[in-house]
C-alpha positions, 0 to 999 in steps of 0.5 A: 736237369734242374738247371734248365727248369729255372728261368734265370738260368735259361737266360744265363745259359743263352747269354753264355752261348751268345757271348761264347760266339761273339767274343772270339769272333771279334778277338781273332781280328784284334789278335791279328792287329796286335790289339789284344788289350783293346777290349780292356780299354773299351771295358773300362770306358763302358763303365761310364755308360753303366753309371750313366744308365743308372743316373738317367734311369735307362738301360745300362746295357744300351747306355754302355753300348753307346758310350763304349762305341764312342770311346772305341771310335775315339781311340781308333781315330787317335791311333790313325791320326797319330796325335798321341801314342796308342798306349796313352790313348788306352790309358786315358780310356782305362782311368777316365772310364773307370773313374766316370763309372764309379762317380756317376753310379754313386750320384744316381739315387738307384745305383750303388757300388754293388750294382756296379760290381755285377757289371764288373765281374758278371752276374748270372742271377741279374740277367733279365729278359730285357738284357737278353733282348739287347744281348741278342740284337747286339750279338746278331750285329757282331756275327754279321760283321765278323762273318760277312766281312771276314775277308775285308776285316782280315786284310785290314788286320793283317796288312793295312798298306796292302789293303789300301792298295787293293782299294779297300776302305781301310779307315772305315773298316778299322772303325767298324772293327773298333765298333764291333769290339765295343759292342762285343764288350757290352754283350759280354759284360753281364756274363763275364764282366767288364774287367774280364771280357778282354780275356774271353776275346783273346784266350780262346783265339790263342788256344786255337792258334796252337792247333790250327794253321789257317784263319778259317780253322782258327776262327771255328776252333776259337768260337767252339772253345768260347762256347764250351768255356762259357757254358762250362763256367756258367754251369759250374757257377751255379752248382759251386756258387763261384763267380761266373766271369772268373770261372769262365776265364780260368776254364779258357786258360785251362783250355789254352794250356791243354792245347799248348801241351798237345800242340808240341808232340803234334808238331814234331809228328808232322815235322817227322812225316814231312821229312819222311815224305820228302826223303821218299820222293827225293823232293824238298820239304814243302813250306808250312802253310801260313794262317792266311792261305785259305783266305782269298783277299 
């Protein structure tokens, strides 16, 4: 295929796969915590890191990672200590991060609003070898955390009080989720852009929840969906000359709509099968398994 012969598309497709894995892997915990918009807040504050990278003539990806991590930790600490409401902290990150990014990149002698646009909405042609190295390292960290500590992170995301009673370090795990989300935002910004990365964290998870009834199945299906839509969006962007980030997100929403339409008849079929089985053995209908049943916390 022609697309695989081009070096910049090879880098773009590799970045798309890494983003497709990491964004839903973190997003599933944010959805459980009802913090679906956290990625937006981190994405906006990461803009300041991008601008600072241009101003200091250093890597925008690594600088955005550093600033995003600091911002996410600050937001989590504010939420935990209750000094102000969570929505106010999120608003501060939104507006302060965006304003800081625009100001710093215009102060830079090598930066411009055109440079910032590629980070806001993604740009396939500008993914460099250095970007791939940074994205690969950061993605490995995200996968190790979200898979290796999945039971502990799920416990904290589902019920902090229960997790605290069982002896888990709740504060440290909350901070780890925030840091991992920040890292994921910077992983994805070169493909889908900072303004759309939150959608890729949340929509594949929401789509997977339409069919799956367990945490493990939701996790796997969300990652598969993430990889599928990022690859499809990247390929479509190349052949149709459309923005990659917007295309990927629209594909994700399309998958969500499709799975939602499929879920309704499947649910009715399962309900009828359960009723038939209950009547045949004269036993009560078994309770539906909760999404947490296959996770031993």
